[in-house]
Legacy VTK file of the C-alpha trace (Angstrom):
# vtk DataFile Version 3.0
C-alpha trace
ASCII
DATASET POLYDATA
POINTS 149 float
-1.159 12.063 11.373
-3.036 9.619 13.373
-0.590 6.810 13.035
2.236 8.989 14.302
-0.394 10.028 17.239
-0.910 6.401 17.964
2.796 5.173 17.651
3.134 7.471 20.765
0.158 6.727 22.688
-0.514 3.977 25.540
-1.556 0.720 24.306
-4.868 1.093 25.656
-4.961 4.183 23.830
-4.167 2.622 21.010
-6.127 -0.320 21.349
-9.613 2.239 21.517
-8.362 4.573 18.827
-8.124 2.019 16.247
-11.454 0.823 17.422
-12.631 4.360 16.572
-10.961 4.673 13.177
-13.862 3.780 11.198
-16.404 6.087 12.955
-13.988 9.093 12.389
-13.805 8.072 8.403
-17.724 7.801 8.194
-17.865 10.840 10.662
-15.470 13.136 8.015
-17.384 11.862 4.989
-20.835 12.620 6.688
-18.922 16.255 7.193
-17.940 17.006 3.790
-20.642 15.573 1.651
-18.372 13.704 -0.644
-18.066 10.363 -1.582
-14.920 9.679 0.428
-12.137 11.821 -1.192
-10.515 12.267 -4.474
-9.950 15.699 -4.735
-12.578 17.378 -7.340
-15.940 18.256 -8.018
-16.763 14.974 -9.627
-16.479 13.520 -5.897
-19.516 15.502 -4.613
-22.590 13.108 -4.206
-25.850 13.783 -6.043
-28.252 16.350 -3.822
-30.932 13.211 -3.653
-28.331 10.718 -1.739
-27.678 10.298 1.891
-23.984 10.537 2.605
-22.760 7.060 2.407
-19.125 6.169 3.414
-17.848 3.451 1.551
-14.945 1.697 0.853
-12.777 2.685 -2.790
-10.600 0.171 -2.589
-10.222 -2.745 -0.165
-6.525 -4.768 -0.467
-4.975 -8.021 0.824
-1.699 -8.245 0.814
0.234 -11.600 0.473
3.807 -13.306 0.356
4.106 -14.137 -2.906
1.240 -15.624 -5.259
-1.177 -17.394 -3.422
1.118 -17.171 -0.233
0.241 -16.220 3.568
-1.176 -12.883 4.112
1.156 -9.805 5.169
-0.487 -8.143 8.266
1.655 -5.519 9.091
2.568 -3.830 5.686
2.029 -0.248 4.666
-0.342 0.211 1.957
-1.051 3.330 0.053
-2.848 4.189 -3.104
-1.974 7.182 -5.326
-4.305 8.400 -7.931
-3.292 8.351 -11.481
-5.904 10.026 -13.784
-6.791 13.738 -12.242
-3.608 15.531 -13.213
-3.105 16.509 -9.187
-1.191 13.828 -7.058
-3.523 12.338 -4.791
-1.613 9.857 -2.183
-3.465 8.055 0.617
-2.695 5.542 3.208
-4.900 2.671 3.573
-5.553 1.601 6.867
-5.509 -1.596 8.769
-8.847 -3.500 8.575
-11.043 -3.201 11.726
-13.960 -5.852 10.815
-13.497 -5.392 7.318
-11.537 -8.558 6.642
-9.153 -10.600 8.292
-5.639 -8.670 7.624
-6.639 -6.263 4.623
-6.370 -2.560 4.299
-9.288 -0.183 3.485
-9.219 3.468 2.060
-12.605 5.518 3.006
-10.577 8.191 1.603
-10.090 6.744 -1.690
-12.608 8.476 -4.123
-13.628 8.250 -7.250
-10.316 7.882 -10.361
-7.968 5.395 -11.167
-5.711 4.844 -8.413
-2.470 2.653 -8.200
-1.866 0.712 -4.893
1.346 0.128 -3.577
2.332 -2.271 -0.485
5.779 -2.627 1.439
6.175 -5.531 4.032
8.233 -4.775 7.190
11.504 -6.620 5.270
11.082 -3.736 2.267
9.139 -6.494 -0.214
6.901 -4.538 -2.629
4.139 -5.326 -4.959
1.652 -3.212 -6.928
-1.658 -3.115 -8.604
-1.831 -0.325 -11.219
-5.034 1.258 -12.394
-7.350 0.214 -9.898
-10.798 2.085 -11.181
-13.213 3.070 -8.400
-16.700 3.918 -9.577
-19.784 4.598 -8.372
-23.243 2.380 -7.427
-25.808 3.050 -10.560
-28.048 5.625 -8.331
-24.600 7.561 -7.903
-24.836 7.436 -4.064
-21.974 5.000 -2.990
-19.047 3.975 -3.821
-18.348 0.445 -5.332
-15.709 -0.960 -3.472
-12.767 -2.455 -5.555
-10.818 -5.542 -4.009
-7.286 -5.661 -4.856
-4.689 -8.227 -3.923
-1.085 -7.239 -3.854
1.729 -9.863 -4.063
4.830 -8.953 -2.041
8.134 -10.271 -3.129
LINES 1 150
149 0 1 2 3 4 5 6 7 8 9 10 11 12 13 14 15 16 17 18 19 20 21 22 23 24 25 26 27 28 29 30 31 32 33 34 35 36 37 38 39 40 41 42 43 44 45 46 47 48 49 50 51 52 53 54 55 56 57 58 59 60 61 62 63 64 65 66 67 68 69 70 71 72 73 74 75 76 77 78 79 80 81 82 83 84 85 86 87 88 89 90 91 92 93 94 95 96 97 98 99 100 101 102 103 104 105 106 107 108 109 110 111 112 113 114 115 116 117 118 119 120 121 122 123 124 125 126 127 128 129 130 131 132 133 134 135 136 137 138 139 140 141 142 143 144 145 146 147 148
């Protein structure tokens, strides 16, 4: 929905909105008291934790193995282990890294990550498992590289 709203906005409004997205993700995570998503009770943080918004998945998309990065791909993750279909889009980075995609809304579990380049080339990485830190208070970010061909 945010992407659709941004598409109809002026260029200056889009620039401001893209800068605010990480703050909105943090506010959402803090407000709901979970580690950022995933859809079941196992996502609730232990009571002793501060609500910390961390990325479940950080993806880089390349054109061919070891090729140049694709900065305008569409990237989504689908949870595969919960019995409930959960699909979330990964957003282009804003200071996370050059030409990468992040998913604050990706919670605990096993995910398949799919990327589509503007020309229709696709790639995927299946079985990405997102876990928590030893204290249970934050997600361990999983870095993946998706090759589109």
